[in-house]
All heavy atoms as a GROMACS GRO file, in nm:
protein
  616
    1MET      N    1   0.083  -0.119   0.000
    1MET     CA    2   0.000   0.000   0.000
    1MET      C    3   0.087   0.126   0.000
    1MET      O    4   0.059   0.220  -0.071
    1MET     CB    5  -0.092  -0.005   0.123
    1MET     CG    6  -0.187   0.109   0.130
    1MET     SD    7  -0.315   0.091   0.007
    1MET     CE    8  -0.441   0.190   0.074
    2LYS      N    9   0.192   0.123   0.082
    2LYS     CA   10   0.282   0.238   0.089
    2LYS      C   11   0.355   0.258  -0.044
    2LYS      O   12   0.373   0.371  -0.088
    2LYS     CB   13   0.382   0.217   0.202
    2LYS     CG   14   0.476   0.333   0.224
    2LYS     CD   15   0.570   0.306   0.339
    2LYS     CE   16   0.666   0.421   0.357
    2LYS     NZ   17   0.761   0.397   0.464
    3ASN      N   18   0.394   0.147  -0.108
    3ASN     CA   19   0.464   0.157  -0.235
    3ASN      C   20   0.374   0.212  -0.344
    3ASN      O   21   0.420   0.285  -0.432
    3ASN     CB   22   0.519   0.021  -0.277
    3ASN     CG   23   0.637  -0.022  -0.192
    3ASN    OD1   24   0.693   0.057  -0.118
    3ASN    ND2   25   0.672  -0.148  -0.201
    4ARG      N   26   0.246   0.178  -0.341
    4ARG     CA   27   0.153   0.229  -0.441
    4ARG      C   28   0.140   0.380  -0.428
    4ARG      O   29   0.138   0.451  -0.529
    4ARG     CB   30   0.017   0.162  -0.425
    4ARG     CG   31  -0.085   0.217  -0.524
    4ARG     CD   32  -0.219   0.156  -0.506
    4ARG     NE   33  -0.219   0.029  -0.581
    4ARG     CZ   34  -0.318  -0.055  -0.580
    4ARG    NH1   35  -0.423  -0.031  -0.506
    4ARG    NH2   36  -0.314  -0.164  -0.652
    5ARG      N   37   0.130   0.430  -0.306
    5ARG     CA   38   0.120   0.575  -0.285
    5ARG      C   39   0.247   0.646  -0.331
    5ARG      O   40   0.241   0.753  -0.391
    5ARG     CB   41   0.094   0.606  -0.138
    5ARG     CG   42  -0.044   0.572  -0.093
    5ARG     CD   43  -0.065   0.611   0.049
    5ARG     NE   44  -0.197   0.568   0.095
    5ARG     CZ   45  -0.236   0.567   0.218
    5ARG    NH1   46  -0.153   0.609   0.313
    5ARG    NH2   47  -0.356   0.525   0.251
    6LEU      N   48   0.360   0.585  -0.305
    6LEU     CA   49   0.487   0.644  -0.348
    6LEU      C   50   0.497   0.645  -0.501
    6LEU      O   51   0.544   0.743  -0.560
    6LEU     CB   52   0.605   0.567  -0.287
    6LEU     CG   53   0.744   0.625  -0.308
    6LEU    CD1   54   0.752   0.767  -0.253
    6LEU    CD2   55   0.848   0.537  -0.242
    7LEU      N   56   0.449   0.539  -0.564
    7LEU     CA   57   0.450   0.534  -0.710
    7LEU      C   58   0.358   0.641  -0.769
    7LEU      O   59   0.396   0.712  -0.862
    7LEU     CB   60   0.406   0.396  -0.759
    7LEU     CG   61   0.395   0.380  -0.911
    7LEU    CD1   62   0.531   0.397  -0.975
    7LEU    CD2   63   0.334   0.246  -0.945
    8ILE      N   64   0.239   0.656  -0.713
    8ILE     CA   65   0.145   0.759  -0.761
    8ILE      C   66   0.204   0.897  -0.740
    8ILE      O   67   0.196   0.984  -0.828
    8ILE     CB   68   0.010   0.744  -0.691
    8ILE    CG1   69  -0.060   0.616  -0.738
    8ILE    CG2   70  -0.080   0.865  -0.718
    8ILE    CD1   71  -0.184   0.580  -0.660
    9ALA      N   72   0.267   0.920  -0.625
    9ALA     CA   73   0.328   1.051  -0.598
    9ALA      C   74   0.444   1.077  -0.694
    9ALA      O   75   0.459   1.189  -0.744
    9ALA     CB   76   0.377   1.056  -0.453
   10ALA      N   77   0.524   0.976  -0.723
   10ALA     CA   78   0.637   0.993  -0.814
   10ALA      C   79   0.588   1.027  -0.955
   10ALA      O   80   0.640   1.121  -1.017
   10ALA     CB   81   0.722   0.866  -0.817
   11VAL      N   82   0.490   0.954  -1.002
   11VAL     CA   83   0.437   0.981  -1.136
   11VAL      C   84   0.372   1.118  -1.142
   11VAL      O   85   0.389   1.193  -1.239
   11VAL     CB   86   0.340   0.869  -1.179
   11VAL    CG1   87   0.265   0.907  -1.306
   11VAL    CG2   88   0.414   0.738  -1.197
   12ALA      N   89   0.298   1.154  -1.037
   12ALA     CA   90   0.233   1.285  -1.034
   12ALA      C   91   0.336   1.398  -1.032
   12ALA      O   92   0.320   1.499  -1.103
   12ALA     CB   93   0.141   1.296  -0.912
   13LEU      N   94   0.442   1.384  -0.954
   13LEU     CA   95   0.544   1.488  -0.948
   13LEU      C   96   0.619   1.502  -1.080
   13LEU      O   97   0.645   1.613  -1.126
   13LEU     CB   98   0.643   1.459  -0.834
   13LEU     CG   99   0.594   1.491  -0.694
   13LEU    CD1  100   0.696   1.442  -0.592
   13LEU    CD2  101   0.570   1.639  -0.678
   14ILE      N  102   0.652   1.390  -1.141
   14ILE     CA  103   0.721   1.396  -1.269
   14ILE      C  104   0.632   1.459  -1.374
   14ILE      O  105   0.675   1.547  -1.450
   14ILE     CB  106   0.768   1.256  -1.312
   14ILE    CG1  107   0.879   1.207  -1.219
   14ILE    CG2  108   0.818   1.256  -1.456
   14ILE    CD1  109   0.920   1.063  -1.238
   15SER      N  110   0.505   1.419  -1.378
   15SER     CA  111   0.411   1.475  -1.476
   15SER      C  112   0.390   1.624  -1.454
   15SER      O  113   0.394   1.703  -1.548
   15SER     CB  114   0.277   1.402  -1.468
   15SER     OG  115   0.293   1.266  -1.494
   16LEU      N  116   0.368   1.663  -1.329
   16LEU     CA  117   0.349   1.804  -1.298
   16LEU      C  118   0.474   1.885  -1.330
   16LEU      O  119   0.466   1.996  -1.384
   16LEU     CB  120   0.310   1.822  -1.151
   16LEU     CG  121   0.282   1.964  -1.104
   16LEU    CD1  122   0.162   2.022  -1.178
   16LEU    CD2  123   0.259   1.967  -0.955
   17GLY      N  124   0.589   1.828  -1.300
   17GLY     CA  125   0.715   1.897  -1.330
   17GLY      C  126   0.734   1.920  -1.478
   17GLY      O  127   0.768   2.031  -1.520
   18PHE      N  128   0.709   1.819  -1.557
   18PHE     CA  129   0.724   1.836  -1.702
   18PHE      C  130   0.618   1.930  -1.757
   18PHE      O  131   0.645   2.008  -1.849
   18PHE     CB  132   0.720   1.702  -1.775
   18PHE     CG  133   0.850   1.626  -1.764
   18PHE    CD1  134   0.854   1.498  -1.711
   18PHE    CD2  135   0.969   1.683  -1.805
   18PHE    CE1  136   0.973   1.429  -1.700
   18PHE    CE2  137   1.089   1.614  -1.795
   18PHE     CZ  138   1.091   1.487  -1.742
   19PHE      N  139   0.497   1.926  -1.701
   19PHE     CA  140   0.391   2.019  -1.744
   19PHE      C  141   0.433   2.163  -1.716
   19PHE      O  142   0.418   2.251  -1.801
   19PHE     CB  143   0.262   1.985  -1.671
   19PHE     CG  144   0.149   2.078  -1.704
   19PHE    CD1  145   0.084   2.071  -1.826
   19PHE    CD2  146   0.107   2.173  -1.611
   19PHE    CE1  147  -0.020   2.157  -1.856
   19PHE    CE2  148   0.004   2.258  -1.640
   19PHE     CZ  149  -0.060   2.251  -1.763
   20LEU      N  150   0.489   2.188  -1.598
   20LEU     CA  151   0.534   2.324  -1.565
   20LEU      C  152   0.653   2.365  -1.651
   20LEU      O  153   0.664   2.482  -1.692
   20LEU     CB  154   0.569   2.334  -1.417
   20LEU     CG  155   0.450   2.338  -1.321
   20LEU    CD1  156   0.499   2.333  -1.177
   20LEU    CD2  157   0.367   2.461  -1.345
   21MET      N  158   0.743   2.271  -1.678
   21MET     CA  159   0.857   2.304  -1.763
   21MET      C  160   0.810   2.343  -1.904
   21MET      O  161   0.860   2.439  -1.962
   21MET     CB  162   0.953   2.186  -1.771
   21MET     CG  163   1.036   2.166  -1.646
   21MET     SD  164   1.140   2.019  -1.653
   21MET     CE  165   1.252   2.062  -1.784
   22MET      N  166   0.715   2.268  -1.957
   22MET     CA  167   0.664   2.300  -2.090
   22MET      C  168   0.586   2.432  -2.088
   22MET      O  169   0.592   2.509  -2.184
   22MET     CB  170   0.573   2.187  -2.141
   22MET     CG  171   0.647   2.059  -2.172
   22MET     SD  172   0.777   2.082  -2.295
   22MET     CE  173   0.924   2.065  -2.198
   23GLY      N  174   0.517   2.460  -1.977
   23GLY     CA  175   0.450   2.590  -1.964
   23GLY      C  176   0.550   2.704  -1.962
   23GLY      O  177   0.529   2.807  -2.026
   24GLY      N  178   0.658   2.687  -1.891
   24GLY     CA  179   0.763   2.789  -1.888
   24GLY      C  180   0.827   2.808  -2.024
   24GLY      O  181   0.855   2.920  -2.066
   25LEU      N  182   0.849   2.697  -2.094
   25LEU     CA  183   0.907   2.706  -2.228
   25LEU      C  184   0.811   2.776  -2.324
   25LEU      O  185   0.852   2.860  -2.404
   25LEU     CB  186   0.940   2.567  -2.279
   25LEU     CG  187   1.010   2.558  -2.415
   25LEU    CD1  188   1.146   2.625  -2.407
   25LEU    CD2  189   1.025   2.413  -2.456
   26LEU      N  190   0.681   2.746  -2.312
   26LEU     CA  191   0.581   2.810  -2.397
   26LEU      C  192   0.574   2.960  -2.370
   26LEU      O  193   0.573   3.041  -2.462
   26LEU     CB  194   0.443   2.748  -2.375
   26LEU     CG  195   0.328   2.809  -2.453
   26LEU    CD1  196   0.346   2.780  -2.601
   26LEU    CD2  197   0.196   2.755  -2.403
   27VAL      N  198   0.572   2.998  -2.242
   27VAL     CA  199   0.570   3.141  -2.207
   27VAL      C  200   0.696   3.210  -2.258
   27VAL      O  201   0.691   3.321  -2.310
   27VAL     CB  202   0.554   3.160  -2.054
   27VAL    CG1  203   0.578   3.304  -2.013
   27VAL    CG2  204   0.415   3.116  -2.010
   28ASP      N  205   0.808   3.141  -2.246
   28ASP     CA  206   0.935   3.200  -2.290
   28ASP      C  207   0.937   3.222  -2.440
   28ASP      O  208   0.979   3.329  -2.487
   28ASP     CB  209   1.051   3.109  -2.248
   28ASP     CG  210   1.186   3.178  -2.259
   28ASP    OD1  211   1.188   3.303  -2.255
   28ASP    OD2  212   1.286   3.107  -2.271
   29THR      N  213   0.891   3.124  -2.516
   29THR     CA  214   0.898   3.138  -2.661
   29THR      C  215   0.785   3.226  -2.717
   29THR      O  216   0.806   3.297  -2.814
   29THR     CB  217   0.892   3.001  -2.731
   29THR    OG1  218   0.774   2.932  -2.690
   29THR    CG2  219   1.014   2.919  -2.698
   30ALA      N  220   0.667   3.221  -2.657
   30ALA     CA  221   0.553   3.295  -2.712
   30ALA      C  222   0.552   3.441  -2.669
   30ALA      O  223   0.518   3.529  -2.748
   30ALA     CB  224   0.423   3.228  -2.670
   31PHE      N  225   0.586   3.469  -2.545
   31PHE     CA  226   0.569   3.604  -2.492
   31PHE      C  227   0.701   3.674  -2.461
   31PHE      O  228   0.716   3.793  -2.484
   31PHE     CB  229   0.483   3.602  -2.366
   31PHE     CG  230   0.347   3.542  -2.389
   31PHE    CD1  231   0.314   3.421  -2.333
   31PHE    CD2  232   0.254   3.607  -2.468
   31PHE    CE1  233   0.189   3.365  -2.354
   31PHE    CE2  234   0.129   3.552  -2.490
   31PHE     CZ  235   0.096   3.430  -2.433
   32ALA      N  236   0.795   3.602  -2.407
   32ALA     CA  237   0.916   3.667  -2.358
   32ALA      C  238   1.022   3.678  -2.466
   32ALA      O  239   1.086   3.783  -2.481
   32ALA     CB  240   0.971   3.592  -2.237
   33GLY      N  241   1.045   3.573  -2.542
   33GLY     CA  242   1.149   3.576  -2.645
   33GLY      C  243   1.288   3.586  -2.582
   33GLY      O  244   1.312   3.543  -2.470
   34LEU      N  245   1.378   3.645  -2.655
   34LEU     CA  246   1.512   3.666  -2.602
   34LEU      C  247   1.510   3.782  -2.503
   34LEU      O  248   1.455   3.888  -2.533
   34LEU     CB  249   1.611   3.695  -2.715
   34LEU     CG  250   1.634   3.579  -2.811
   34LEU    CD1  251   1.722   3.625  -2.926
   34LEU    CD2  252   1.696   3.462  -2.741
   35PRO      N  253   1.568   3.765  -2.386
   35PRO     CA  254   1.561   3.871  -2.286
   35PRO      C  255   1.647   3.993  -2.323
   35PRO      O  256   1.764   3.978  -2.359
   35PRO     CB  257   1.614   3.804  -2.159
   35PRO     CG  258   1.695   3.691  -2.205
   35PRO     CD  259   1.638   3.647  -2.337
   36PRO      N  260   1.589   4.113  -2.316
   36PRO     CA  261   1.669   4.233  -2.336
   36PRO      C  262   1.751   4.264  -2.210
   36PRO      O  263   1.751   4.188  -2.114
   36PRO     CB  264   1.565   4.341  -2.362
   36PRO     CG  265   1.443   4.292  -2.295
   36PRO     CD  266   1.448   4.142  -2.301
   37GLN      N  267   1.819   4.378  -2.212
   37GLN     CA  268   1.903   4.417  -2.100
   37GLN      C  269   1.823   4.426  -1.970
   37GLN      O  270   1.868   4.383  -1.866
   37GLN     CB  271   1.971   4.551  -2.129
   37GLN     CG  272   2.088   4.582  -2.039
   37GLN     CD  273   2.205   4.489  -2.066
   37GLN    OE1  274   2.212   4.419  -2.166
   37GLN    NE2  275   2.301   4.488  -1.977
   38ASP      N  276   1.703   4.484  -1.977
   38ASP     CA  277   1.615   4.495  -1.861
   38ASP      C  278   1.492   4.408  -1.888
   38ASP      O  279   1.395   4.453  -1.949
   38ASP     CB  280   1.574   4.641  -1.839
   38ASP     CG  281   1.496   4.662  -1.711
   38ASP    OD1  282   1.509   4.578  -1.621
   38ASP    OD2  283   1.421   4.760  -1.704
   39PRO      N  284   1.495   4.279  -1.845
   39PRO     CA  285   1.390   4.186  -1.886
   39PRO      C  286   1.253   4.221  -1.828
   39PRO      O  287   1.242   4.265  -1.714
   39PRO     CB  288   1.439   4.051  -1.833
   39PRO     CG  289   1.535   4.083  -1.727
   39PRO     CD  290   1.594   4.217  -1.759
   40PRO      N  291   1.147   4.198  -1.907
   40PRO     CA  292   1.011   4.221  -1.858
   40PRO      C  293   0.970   4.109  -1.763
   40PRO      O  294   1.038   4.006  -1.753
   40PRO     CB  295   0.927   4.219  -1.986
   40PRO     CG  296   1.006   4.138  -2.081
   40PRO     CD  297   1.150   4.163  -2.048
   41PRO      N  298   0.857   4.126  -1.695
   41PRO     CA  299   0.812   4.023  -1.598
   41PRO      C  300   0.783   3.888  -1.662
   41PRO      O  301   0.789   3.786  -1.594
   41PRO     CB  302   0.685   4.082  -1.540
   41PRO     CG  303   0.692   4.228  -1.566
   41PRO     CD  304   0.774   4.245  -1.689
   42ASP      N  305   0.752   3.885  -1.793
   42ASP     CA  306   0.726   3.757  -1.859
   42ASP      C  307   0.847   3.665  -1.855
   42ASP      O  308   0.834   3.544  -1.841
   42ASP     CB  309   0.686   3.779  -2.005
   42ASP     CG  310   0.550   3.842  -2.020
   42ASP    OD1  311   0.472   3.835  -1.922
   42ASP    OD2  312   0.522   3.898  -2.127
   43VAL      N  313   0.965   3.722  -1.866
   43VAL     CA  314   1.087   3.641  -1.864
   43VAL      C  315   1.106   3.579  -1.726
   43VAL      O  316   1.141   3.462  -1.714
   43VAL     CB  317   1.210   3.726  -1.904
   43VAL    CG1  318   1.339   3.648  -1.888
   43VAL    CG2  319   1.195   3.776  -2.045
   44ALA      N  320   1.082   3.657  -1.622
   44ALA     CA  321   1.096   3.604  -1.486
   44ALA      C  322   0.994   3.494  -1.461
   44ALA      O  323   1.025   3.392  -1.398
   44ALA     CB  324   1.080   3.717  -1.384
   45MET      N  325   0.871   3.510  -1.511
   45MET     CA  326   0.768   3.409  -1.492
   45MET      C  327   0.805   3.282  -1.567
   45MET      O  328   0.791   3.171  -1.515
   45MET     CB  329   0.633   3.460  -1.540
   45MET     CG  330   0.520   3.361  -1.518
   45MET     SD  331   0.359   3.423  -1.559
   45MET     CE  332   0.371   3.433  -1.736
   46ALA      N  333   0.855   3.295  -1.690
   46ALA     CA  334   0.893   3.178  -1.768
   46ALA      C  335   1.008   3.103  -1.700
   46ALA      O  336   1.006   2.980  -1.691
   46ALA     CB  337   0.933   3.220  -1.909
   47THR      N  338   1.105   3.176  -1.652
   47THR     CA  339   1.219   3.113  -1.584
   47THR      C  340   1.175   3.044  -1.457
   47THR      O  341   1.218   2.932  -1.428
   47THR     CB  342   1.326   3.219  -1.553
   47THR    OG1  343   1.365   3.283  -1.675
   47THR    CG2  344   1.448   3.157  -1.488
   48THR      N  345   1.087   3.108  -1.380
   48THR     CA  346   1.037   3.049  -1.257
   48THR      C  347   0.960   2.921  -1.285
   48THR      O  348   0.980   2.820  -1.217
   48THR     CB  349   0.948   3.149  -1.181
   48THR    OG1  350   1.023   3.266  -1.154
   48THR    CG2  351   0.897   3.089  -1.052
   49LEU      N  352   0.872   2.922  -1.385
   49LEU     CA  353   0.796   2.802  -1.420
   49LEU      C  354   0.889   2.690  -1.466
   49LEU      O  355   0.872   2.574  -1.427
   49LEU     CB  356   0.695   2.833  -1.531
   49LEU     CG  357   0.570   2.908  -1.491
   49LEU    CD1  358   0.487   2.941  -1.614
   49LEU    CD2  359   0.488   2.827  -1.393
   50PHE      N  360   0.988   2.724  -1.546
   50PHE     CA  361   1.081   2.623  -1.595
   50PHE      C  362   1.162   2.561  -1.481
   50PHE      O  363   1.176   2.439  -1.472
   50PHE     CB  364   1.174   2.683  -1.700
   50PHE     CG  365   1.245   2.581  -1.782
   50PHE    CD1  366   1.179   2.514  -1.884
   50PHE    CD2  367   1.377   2.551  -1.757
   50PHE    CE1  368   1.245   2.418  -1.960
   50PHE    CE2  369   1.443   2.456  -1.832
   50PHE     CZ  370   1.378   2.389  -1.934
   51LEU      N  371   1.212   2.644  -1.391
   51LEU     CA  372   1.290   2.592  -1.279
   51LEU      C  373   1.204   2.513  -1.181
   51LEU      O  374   1.247   2.410  -1.128
   51LEU     CB  375   1.362   2.707  -1.208
   51LEU     CG  376   1.474   2.773  -1.288
   51LEU    CD1  377   1.531   2.892  -1.210
   51LEU    CD2  378   1.583   2.674  -1.320
   52LEU      N  379   1.083   2.560  -1.154
   52LEU     CA  380   0.992   2.488  -1.065
   52LEU      C  381   0.956   2.352  -1.125
   52LEU      O  382   0.953   2.251  -1.054
   52LEU     CB  383   0.866   2.572  -1.040
   52LEU     CG  384   0.763   2.512  -0.946
   52LEU    CD1  385   0.821   2.498  -0.805
   52LEU    CD2  386   0.639   2.600  -0.943
   53GLY      N  387   0.928   2.350  -1.254
   53GLY     CA  388   0.898   2.224  -1.320
   53GLY      C  389   1.014   2.127  -1.317
   53GLY      O  390   0.997   2.007  -1.291
   54GLY      N  391   1.133   2.177  -1.341
   54GLY     CA  392   1.251   2.092  -1.334
   54GLY      C  393   1.275   2.036  -1.195
   54GLY      O  394   1.312   1.920  -1.178
   55GLY      N  395   1.251   2.120  -1.095
   55GLY     CA  396   1.266   2.074  -0.956
   55GLY      C  397   1.165   1.967  -0.919
   55GLY      O  398   1.199   1.868  -0.856
   56LEU      N  399   1.039   1.988  -0.960
   56LEU     CA  400   0.937   1.888  -0.930
   56LEU      C  401   0.962   1.757  -1.005
   56LEU      O  402   0.942   1.649  -0.949
   56LEU     CB  403   0.798   1.942  -0.964
   56LEU     CG  404   0.741   2.043  -0.867
   56LEU    CD1  405   0.607   2.096  -0.917
   56LEU    CD2  406   0.724   1.982  -0.729
   57ALA      N  407   1.003   1.766  -1.129
   57ALA     CA  408   1.034   1.644  -1.205
   57ALA      C  409   1.152   1.570  -1.141
   57ALA      O  410   1.151   1.447  -1.132
   57ALA     CB  411   1.066   1.679  -1.350
   58SER      N  412   1.250   1.643  -1.094
   58SER     CA  413   1.364   1.580  -1.026
   58SER      C  414   1.321   1.514  -0.896
   58SER      O  415   1.366   1.404  -0.863
   58SER     CB  416   1.473   1.683  -0.998
   58SER     OG  417   1.520   1.737  -1.118
   59LEU      N  418   1.233   1.580  -0.821
   59LEU     CA  419   1.183   1.524  -0.697
   59LEU      C  420   1.104   1.396  -0.725
   59LEU      O  421   1.116   1.297  -0.653
   59LEU     CB  422   1.095   1.627  -0.624
   59LEU     CG  423   1.046   1.590  -0.486
   59LEU    CD1  424   1.164   1.572  -0.390
   59LEU    CD2  425   0.953   1.697  -0.434
   60GLY      N  426   1.023   1.398  -0.830
   60GLY     CA  427   0.950   1.278  -0.868
   60GLY      C  428   1.041   1.165  -0.909
   60GLY      O  429   1.017   1.049  -0.879
   61ALA      N  430   1.148   1.198  -0.980
   61ALA     CA  431   1.244   1.096  -1.020
   61ALA      C  432   1.313   1.035  -0.898
   61ALA      O  433   1.336   0.914  -0.891
   61ALA     CB  434   1.346   1.154  -1.116
   62LEU      N  435   1.344   1.118  -0.800
   62LEU     CA  436   1.402   1.066  -0.675
   62LEU      C  437   1.305   0.975  -0.602
   62LEU      O  438   1.344   0.872  -0.545
   62LEU     CB  439   1.446   1.181  -0.585
   62LEU     CG  440   1.570   1.258  -0.628
   62LEU    CD1  441   1.594   1.377  -0.536
   62LEU    CD2  442   1.691   1.166  -0.629
   63ALA      N  443   1.177   1.012  -0.604
   63ALA     CA  444   1.075   0.927  -0.541
   63ALA      C  445   1.064   0.794  -0.614
   63ALA      O  446   1.046   0.689  -0.552
   63ALA     CB  447   0.940   0.998  -0.538
   64ALA      N  448   1.077   0.796  -0.747
   64ALA     CA  449   1.073   0.671  -0.824
   64ALA      C  450   1.193   0.582  -0.791
   64ALA      O  451   1.180   0.460  -0.779
   64ALA     CB  452   1.068   0.702  -0.973
   65VAL      N  453   1.309   0.643  -0.774
   65VAL     CA  454   1.428   0.566  -0.735
   65VAL      C  455   1.410   0.507  -0.596
   65VAL      O  456   1.444   0.391  -0.570
   65VAL     CB  457   1.555   0.654  -0.743
   65VAL    CG1  458   1.674   0.586  -0.678
   65VAL    CG2  459   1.585   0.690  -0.887
   66ALA      N  460   1.352   0.584  -0.505
   66ALA     CA  461   1.326   0.534  -0.370
   66ALA      C  462   1.227   0.418  -0.374
   66ALA      O  463   1.243   0.319  -0.303
   66ALA     CB  464   1.272   0.646  -0.281
   67LEU      N  465   1.125   0.428  -0.458
   67LEU     CA  466   1.029   0.320  -0.473
   67LEU      C  467   1.097   0.194  -0.525
   67LEU      O  468   1.072   0.084  -0.476
   67LEU     CB  469   0.916   0.362  -0.567
   67LEU     CG  470   0.817   0.252  -0.604
   67LEU    CD1  471   0.739   0.208  -0.480
   67LEU    CD2  472   0.722   0.299  -0.711
   68ALA      N  473   1.182   0.209  -0.624
   68ALA     CA  474   1.254   0.093  -0.678
   68ALA      C  475   1.342   0.031  -0.570
   68ALA      O  476   1.347  -0.092  -0.556
   68ALA     CB  477   1.337   0.135  -0.798
   69PHE      N  478   1.410   0.113  -0.492
   69PHE     CA  479   1.495   0.062  -0.384
   69PHE      C  480   1.412  -0.014  -0.281
   69PHE      O  481   1.450  -0.123  -0.239
   69PHE     CB  482   1.569   0.179  -0.318
   69PHE     CG  483   1.653   0.138  -0.200
   69PHE    CD1  484   1.773   0.070  -0.219
   69PHE    CD2  485   1.612   0.166  -0.071
   69PHE    CE1  486   1.850   0.032  -0.111
   69PHE    CE2  487   1.688   0.128   0.037
   69PHE     CZ  488   1.807   0.060   0.017
   70LEU      N  489   1.298   0.043  -0.240
   70LEU     CA  490   1.213  -0.023  -0.140
   70LEU      C  491   1.155  -0.153  -0.194
   70LEU      O  492   1.143  -0.252  -0.121
   70LEU     CB  493   1.101   0.071  -0.096
   70LEU     CG  494   1.144   0.191  -0.011
   70LEU    CD1  495   1.025   0.284   0.013
   70LEU    CD2  496   1.204   0.145   0.120
   71THR      N  497   1.119  -0.155  -0.322
   71THR     CA  498   1.064  -0.276  -0.381
   71THR      C  499   1.169  -0.387  -0.387
   71THR      O  500   1.141  -0.502  -0.352
   71THR     CB  501   1.010  -0.247  -0.522
   71THR    OG1  502   0.913  -0.143  -0.513
   71THR    CG2  503   0.948  -0.369  -0.585
   72ILE      N  504   1.289  -0.352  -0.429
   72ILE     CA  505   1.396  -0.452  -0.435
   72ILE      C  506   1.431  -0.501  -0.296
   72ILE      O  507   1.451  -0.621  -0.274
   72ILE     CB  508   1.520  -0.393  -0.507
   72ILE    CG1  509   1.489  -0.374  -0.655
   72ILE    CG2  510   1.642  -0.482  -0.489
   72ILE    CD1  511   1.595  -0.297  -0.730
   73LYS      N  512   1.434  -0.411  -0.200
   73LYS     CA  513   1.464  -0.449  -0.062
   73LYS      C  514   1.359  -0.545  -0.007
   73LYS      O  515   1.391  -0.644   0.059
   73LYS     CB  516   1.474  -0.323   0.025
   73LYS     CG  517   1.517  -0.349   0.166
   73LYS     CD  518   1.531  -0.218   0.242
   73LYS     CE  519   1.566  -0.242   0.386
   73LYS     NZ  520   1.574  -0.118   0.463
   74ALA      N  521   1.231  -0.518  -0.036
   74ALA     CA  522   1.123  -0.605   0.010
   74ALA      C  523   1.131  -0.742  -0.057
   74ALA      O  524   1.104  -0.844   0.007
   74ALA     CB  525   0.988  -0.540  -0.016
   75GLN      N  526   1.168  -0.746  -0.185
   75GLN     CA  527   1.180  -0.874  -0.254
   75GLN      C  528   1.296  -0.956  -0.201
   75GLN      O  529   1.287  -1.077  -0.188
   75GLN     CB  530   1.194  -0.852  -0.405
   75GLN     CG  531   1.066  -0.808  -0.470
   75GLN     CD  532   1.083  -0.783  -0.619
   75GLN    OE1  533   1.195  -0.786  -0.671
   75GLN    NE2  534   0.973  -0.756  -0.686
   76ILE      N  535   1.406  -0.890  -0.171
   76ILE     CA  536   1.522  -0.960  -0.116
   76ILE      C  537   1.488  -1.014   0.023
   76ILE      O  538   1.521  -1.127   0.056
   76ILE     CB  539   1.645  -0.868  -0.111
   76ILE    CG1  540   1.694  -0.841  -0.252
   76ILE    CG2  541   1.756  -0.928  -0.026
   76ILE    CD1  542   1.804  -0.738  -0.260
   77LYS      N  543   1.420  -0.934   0.102
   77LYS     CA  544   1.381  -0.976   0.237
   77LYS      C  545   1.284  -1.093   0.229
   77LYS      O  546   1.294  -1.188   0.307
   77LYS     CB  547   1.319  -0.860   0.313
   77LYS     CG  548   1.288  -0.892   0.457
   77LYS     CD  549   1.232  -0.770   0.529
   77LYS     CE  550   1.203  -0.804   0.673
   77LYS     NZ  551   1.144  -0.691   0.744
   78GLY      N  552   1.190  -1.088   0.134
   78GLY     CA  553   1.094  -1.196   0.118
   78GLY      C  554   1.158  -1.324   0.065
   78GLY      O  555   1.115  -1.434   0.099
   79ALA      N  556   1.262  -1.313  -0.016
   79ALA     CA  557   1.328  -1.430  -0.072
   79ALA      C  558   1.408  -1.504   0.034
   79ALA      O  559   1.423  -1.625   0.028
   79ALA     CB  560   1.418  -1.390  -0.187
   80GLY      N  561   1.458  -1.432   0.132
   80GLY     CA  562   1.537  -1.494   0.237
   80GLY      C  563   1.455  -1.545   0.354
   80GLY      O  564   1.507  -1.600   0.448
   81ASP      N  565   1.323  -1.529   0.349
   81ASP     CA  566   1.234  -1.569   0.458
   81ASP      C  567   1.213  -1.720   0.453
   81ASP      O  568   1.159  -1.773   0.356
   81ASP     CB  569   1.100  -1.496   0.445
   81ASP     CG  570   1.010  -1.518   0.565
   81ASP    OD1  571   1.058  -1.572   0.667
   81ASP    OD2  572   0.891  -1.480   0.556
   82PRO      N  573   1.257  -1.794   0.556
   82PRO     CA  574   1.243  -1.941   0.552
   82PRO      C  575   1.098  -1.988   0.564
   82PRO      O  576   1.066  -2.100   0.528
   82PRO     CB  577   1.327  -1.990   0.670
   82PRO     CG  578   1.338  -1.873   0.760
   82PRO     CD  579   1.326  -1.750   0.672
   83SER      N  580   1.009  -1.904   0.613
   83SER     CA  581   0.869  -1.945   0.629
   83SER      C  582   0.791  -1.937   0.498
   83SER      O  583   0.680  -1.986   0.490
   83SER     CB  584   0.801  -1.860   0.735
   83SER     OG  585   0.794  -1.725   0.692
   84SER      N  586   0.847  -1.874   0.395
   84SER     CA  587   0.776  -1.863   0.267
   84SER      C  588   0.786  -1.995   0.193
   84SER      O  589   0.891  -2.061   0.195
   84SER     CB  590   0.833  -1.749   0.182
   84SER     OG  591   0.966  -1.779   0.148
   85PRO      N  592   0.677  -2.038   0.130
   85PRO     CA  593   0.681  -2.168   0.060
   85PRO      C  594   0.767  -2.159  -0.066
   85PRO      O  595   0.772  -2.058  -0.133
   85PRO     CB  596   0.534  -2.191   0.023
   85PRO     CG  597   0.471  -2.056   0.023
   85PRO     CD  598   0.548  -1.974   0.123
   86GLU      N  599   0.836  -2.268  -0.094
   86GLU     CA  600   0.921  -2.274  -0.212
   86GLU      C  601   0.834  -2.297  -0.335
   86GLU      O  602   0.738  -2.372  -0.330
   86GLU     CB  603   1.021  -2.391  -0.197
   86GLU     CG  604   1.111  -2.377  -0.078
   86GLU     CD  605   1.243  -2.316  -0.116
   86GLU    OE1  606   1.276  -2.317  -0.234
   86GLU    OE2  607   1.314  -2.271  -0.026
   87GLN      N  608   0.870  -2.236  -0.447
   87GLN     CA  609   0.794  -2.256  -0.571
   87GLN      C  610   0.878  -2.320  -0.676
   87GLN      O  611   0.988  -2.303  -0.696
   87GLN     CB  612   0.738  -2.124  -0.622
   87GLN     CG  613   0.637  -2.067  -0.529
   87GLN     CD  614   0.577  -1.937  -0.586
   87GLN    OE1  615   0.599  -1.903  -0.702
   87GLN    NE2  616   0.501  -1.868  -0.506
   0.00000   0.00000   0.00000
């Protein structure tokens, strides 16, 4: 049950992160363009969305790695359990 929640959270964070990154890229290309010497607020918003999305996607990827580690650990622990029936 705990692993399922971690998997859902990892997928949600990665998806949300990439969604925000693409939103930042869209704002940057559609409205901000190349930043002039004194950038308008659109550039700051695009950069913030892109960095926030990248951070969330990275956090989700870390959660996915943690899920994989916990799953492998549980399988190793279950394989060494003498009370489990042999197949």
